[in-house]
C-alpha positions in Angstrom: 105.6 60.5 124.2 107.0 63.0 126.4 108.6 64.8 123.5 105.2 64.6 121.6 103.2 66.0 124.9 105.7 68.7 125.4 105.4 69.9 121.3 102.0 69.7 121.4 101.2 71.8 124.6 104.0 74.5 123.4 102.1 74.5 120.0 98.8 74.8 121.6 100.0 77.5 124.0 101.4 79.6 121.0 97.6 79.4 119.5 96.1 80.3 122.9 98.4 83.4 123.2 97.5 84.3 119.6 93.9 84.0 120.4 93.9 86.0 123.7 95.8 89.1 122.0 93.6 88.8 119.0 90.4 88.7 121.3 91.9 91.7 123.4 92.7 93.9 120.4 89.1 93.1 118.9 87.4 94.1 122.7 89.8 97.2 122.4 88.8 98.1 119.3 85.1 97.7 119.8 85.5 100.1 123.1 87.7 102.5 120.9 90.7 101.9 123.0 92.7 99.7 120.4 92.8 98.4 116.8 91.7 94.8 115.4 95.4 94.4 113.9 98.4 95.7 115.4 102.1 94.8 116.5 101.4 92.3 119.2 98.7 90.5 117.0 101.3 90.5 113.9 104.2 89.2 116.4 102.2 86.4 118.0 100.5 85.4 114.4 104.4 85.1 113.0 105.2 82.6 116.1 102.4 80.6 115.5 103.3 80.0 111.7 106.8 79.5 112.7 105.6 77.1 115.5 103.4 75.5 112.9 106.1 74.4 110.7 107.9 72.6 113.6 104.7 71.3 114.8 103.9 69.7 111.2 107.4 68.0 111.0 106.8 66.2 114.4 103.2 65.4 113.8 104.8 63.0 111.0 107.9 62.2 112.8 106.0 61.4 116.4 102.6 59.6 115.7 101.8 60.1 119.1 101.0 63.9 118.1 97.3 63.9 118.1 95.2 64.4 114.7 92.6 66.6 116.2 95.5 69.3 116.8 95.2 69.9 113.0 92.3 72.1 113.5 95.0 75.0 114.5 96.3 74.2 111.2 93.0 74.1 109.4 92.1 77.7 111.0 95.5 79.2 109.9 94.9 77.9 106.4 91.0 79.2 106.6 92.1 82.8 108.3 94.8 83.2 105.6 92.7 83.2 102.6 89.5 81.4 103.4 87.9 84.2 105.2 88.7 86.4 102.5 84.9 86.9 100.9 83.7 88.7 103.8 86.0 91.7 103.8 85.5 91.3 100.1 82.3 91.8 99.9 81.6 94.4 103.0 85.1 96.2 102.6 84.8 96.4 106.4 88.4 94.9 107.5 88.2 96.0 111.3 84.8 94.8 111.5 86.1 91.5 109.5 88.8 91.4 111.8 87.1 91.3 115.3 84.6 88.4 113.8 87.5 86.4 113.0 88.8 87.1 116.3 85.7 86.1 118.3 85.4 82.6 116.3 89.0 81.8 116.9 88.1 82.3 120.7 85.3 79.6 120.2 87.8 77.4 118.6 90.4 77.6 121.1 87.8 76.8 123.9 86.7 73.7 122.1 90.4 72.8 121.4 90.9 73.4 125.0 88.5 70.9 126.0 89.8 68.4 123.4 93.5 68.9 125.1 91.7 68.4 128.6 89.8 65.2 128.1 92.7 63.5 125.8 96.1 65.4 124.8 97.6 62.3 123.0 96.1 59.5 121.5 96.4 55.7 123.6 99.7 54.1 122.9 99.8 52.2 119.7 101.8 49.2 118.0 101.7 50.5 114.7 104.0 53.8 114.8 105.8 53.3 111.7 102.9 52.9 109.9 101.0 56.0 111.1 103.9 57.9 110.5 103.9 56.8 106.9 100.6 57.5 106.1 101.1 61.0 107.9 103.9 61.6 105.6 101.6 60.8 102.7 98.8 62.8 103.9 100.6 66.0 104.6 101.5 66.8 101.3 97.7 66.2 100.0 96.4 68.4 102.8 98.4 71.4 101.6 97.7 70.6 98.0 94.0 70.6 98.8 94.3 73.9 100.8 96.1 75.6 98.1 93.4 74.9 95.9 90.8 76.0 97.9 92.5 79.2 98.8 93.4 79.7 95.4 89.5 79.6 94.6 88.7 81.4 97.4 91.1 84.3 96.8 89.9 84.6 93.2 86.3 84.7 94.1 87.2 87.3 96.7 89.1 89.5 94.2 85.9 89.4 91.8 83.7 90.5 94.4 86.0 93.2 95.6 86.1 94.7 92.3 82.7 94.3 90.8 84.0 91.8 88.5 86.3 94.4 87.0 89.4 91.8 88.0 89.3 88.0 88.0 91.6 85.0 88.3 91.8 82.0 86.4 94.4 79.3 85.8 96.1 81.1 83.4 96.6 84.6 85.1 94.8 87.7 85.7 92.5 89.6 83.8 91.1 93.1 84.2 87.6 94.0 82.6 86.1 97.1 80.9 82.5 98.0 80.8 80.5 100.6 78.4 78.0 102.4 80.1 75.4 104.9 78.1 72.7 107.5 79.2 71.3 108.8 76.1 74.2 110.4 73.9 76.6 110.1 76.8 78.9 107.5 77.2 81.6 106.5 80.0 83.7 103.8 79.8 84.6 102.1 83.0 88.6 100.3 82.6 90.0 98.2 85.1 93.5 98.7 85.7 96.3 97.1 88.2 99.4 98.7 89.4 101.6 96.0 87.8 101.5 93.7 84.8 102.9 92.8 81.4 103.5 95.3 79.0 101.4 93.0 76.3 98.6 93.9 78.7 99.0 97.4 79.0 99.3 98.1 75.3 96.2 95.7 74.5 94.5 97.7 77.2 95.1 101.0 75.3 94.5 99.7 71.9 91.0 98.6 73.4 89.8 101.8 74.3 88.3 105.1 72.0 90.8 108.0 71.3 87.9 110.4 71.0 87.2 111.1 74.4 88.4 112.5 77.6 90.3 110.6 80.1 89.9 111.2 83.8 93.2 110.0 85.3 93.9 108.2 88.4 97.3 109.3 90.2 97.6 110.8 93.8 100.2 113.3 93.8 102.6 113.9 96.9 103.3 117.6 96.6 104.7 118.1 100.1 106.6 114.7 100.1 104.6 112.8 102.7 105.1 109.7 101.8 108.9 109.9 100.4 109.4 107.0 97.8 106.4 104.9 97.2 106.9 102.9 93.7 105.7 99.2 92.3 109.1 99.5 90.2 110.9 97.0 92.6 108.1 94.4 93.2 107.3 94.4 89.5 110.8 93.7 88.4 111.4 90.9 90.9 108.5 89.0 89.5 109.0 89.8 85.9 106.2 92.5 85.3 106.3 96.2 84.6 104.5 99.1 86.6 101.6 100.7 85.4 103.4 104.0 85.2 107.2 104.7 85.9 107.9 105.8 89.5 109.3 108.9 87.8 106.2 109.6 86.0 104.1 112.4 86.9 100.3 111.0 87.4 98.3 112.5 84.6 101.4 113.2 82.5 101.9 111.7 78.8 104.0 109.4 80.2 101.7 108.0 82.5 98.7 108.2 80.3 99.1 106.2 77.0 101.5 108.5 75.5 99.6 111.5 75.0 96.8 109.5 72.6 93.8 111.2 74.9 93.0 114.4 76.4 93.3 113.9 80.0 92.6 115.6 83.2 93.7 114.6 86.5 90.6 113.6 88.7 92.4 112.6 91.5 93.8 114.2 94.9 97.0 114.9 96.9 98.2 113.0 99.8 98.0 116.3 101.9 94.3 115.2 102.2 94.8 112.0 103.8 94.5 111.5 107.3 97.8 111.0 109.3 97.0 107.3 110.3 96.6 106.5 106.4 99.9 108.5 105.5 101.7 106.6 108.3 100.7 103.4 107.0 101.3 104.1 103.4 104.8 105.4 103.8 105.5 102.0 105.9 104.3 99.9 103.0 106.0 102.2 100.6 109.3 100.6 102.7 108.5 97.2 102.2 107.8 97.9 98.7 111.1 99.3 98.0 113.3 96.4 99.2 114.3 93.6 97.1 114.0 91.0 99.7 110.7 89.3 99.9 111.3 87.9 103.4 112.4 91.1 105.0 109.6 92.9 103.5 107.4 90.1 104.9 109.0 90.2 108.4 108.7 94.1 108.6 104.7 94.1 107.3 104.2 91.4 109.9 106.0 92.9 113.1 106.8 96.7 112.5 103.7 98.0 110.7 101.3 98.9 113.7 97.9 100.0 112.9 96.3 102.1 114.9 92.5 102.3 115.9 90.6 103.6 113.1 93.3 103.4 110.8 91.8 100.6 108.2 88.3 102.9 108.2 90.3 106.0 107.4 92.5 104.1 104.8 89.1 103.0 103.2 88.0 106.4 103.3 91.0 108.2 101.9 92.1 105.1 99.5 88.7 104.4 98.1 85.6 106.1 98.8 87.2 109.5 99.1 88.8 109.4 95.9 85.9 107.9 94.2 83.8 111.1 95.2 86.6 113.4 93.7 86.2 111.3 90.5 82.6 111.2 90.4 82.6 115.2 90.8 84.7 115.4 87.9 82.4 113.3 86.1 79.5 115.6 86.9 81.6 118.7 85.8 82.6 117.2 82.7 79.4 115.3 81.5 77.5 118.5 80.0 80.3 119.2 77.8 81.9 115.7 76.9 79.9 113.1 75.1 82.5 110.6 76.0 84.4 109.9 79.2 87.4 107.5 80.0 87.8 106.2 83.4 90.8 103.8 83.8 91.2 103.6 87.2 92.4 100.5 89.8 89.9 97.7 89.8 89.2 97.9 93.3 87.7 101.2 92.6 85.3 100.5 90.0 82.8 98.7 92.0 82.1 102.0 93.5 82.3 104.2 90.8 80.1 101.9 88.5 77.7 102.4 91.4 77.9 106.2 91.3 78.1 106.3 87.6 74.5 103.7 87.6 73.0 106.3 90.2 73.5 108.7 87.6 71.2 107.2 85.1 73.9 105.3 83.3 73.0 101.7 82.2 76.5 99.3 81.9 76.9 96.7 79.9 78.6 93.3 80.2 82.5 93.3 80.9 85.0 92.5 78.4 88.7 91.5 79.7 92.0 91.9 78.7 94.9 89.6 80.1 97.1 91.7 82.4 99.6 89.0 84.0 100.1 85.4 83.2 101.4 83.0 85.8 103.9 81.4 83.5 105.5 84.8 83.3 105.8 85.4 87.1 106.9 81.9 87.8 109.7 82.1 85.0 110.7 85.2 86.4 110.9 83.8 90.1 112.7 80.5 88.7 115.5 82.5 87.3 116.4 85.0 89.8 
């Protein structure tokens, strides 16, 4: 009984610590003095996840650990993926993080009241039976949780991309839409940074060649980011990058072997906020490692996001680049009857909105399979 009590108290203490740090970060963010995310939140979250692994083992082995303490476990699962539809719909990561932090405070108060009234269940005579039931129930909870998270993640991706990317049981597909206004046509083509070569080949084969391609591809002429490449990640999971890390954005190597006339319609990172550059540099270092656990540890504990970083990131990576592209669309439409826009799927919700504001009518999407789960699983299995 004492072991169960101690383990439960330690785990609830970690949850309380994570709750307090998250609430302070959220309040500081609202006051303009701190960020909704940061190194402290990453560290306490990491400790809570590690403590959860220990608690779950004890929850099975020590039947006196309370059933209701699994509320923390359910919360972690929900926060890890169930909350995704809100930030996907609003693209407001800092606001969503504040909401999650304050909801966690409410849950912590409720758990505190439960713990005060009855930390442990009354002694029972069927401890072996309880342990057996829990040992069967825990894998079921994991399976149900994974299934729910997968559905919510797929739904969130579809929301965030405006339907230009979708996930199903087979893998990931990206969509294309043809938008027309009189004798002018704009092809919106969802792209992903890593995928299967067959998918990229099918994507190129599906789009017309008698058009001007407005190419995506941020440049870094001053070397602000150092090495930033998806090559290592792609190779680790059996895929290929959209373009080689050595390919110049807008070049023949980057854009379909010269099949299209191209114009680069993107920006240089020198236009980015310093906070965005700092975050991207840290992410680039994580992508460069071939040790997924090391990359996860670094992202959890070393990447510190300052106040306003997420808003700056959204402006620099999404809104600002979309505005640059749409300005190129306005410049080219008087002399080009057909434009191709093969941009990252996350951009295309905003780009489609801008195209429709210019009087275009966008048709239904057609899809190309870019990633198959079987390819990824096989690559991981054979590593």
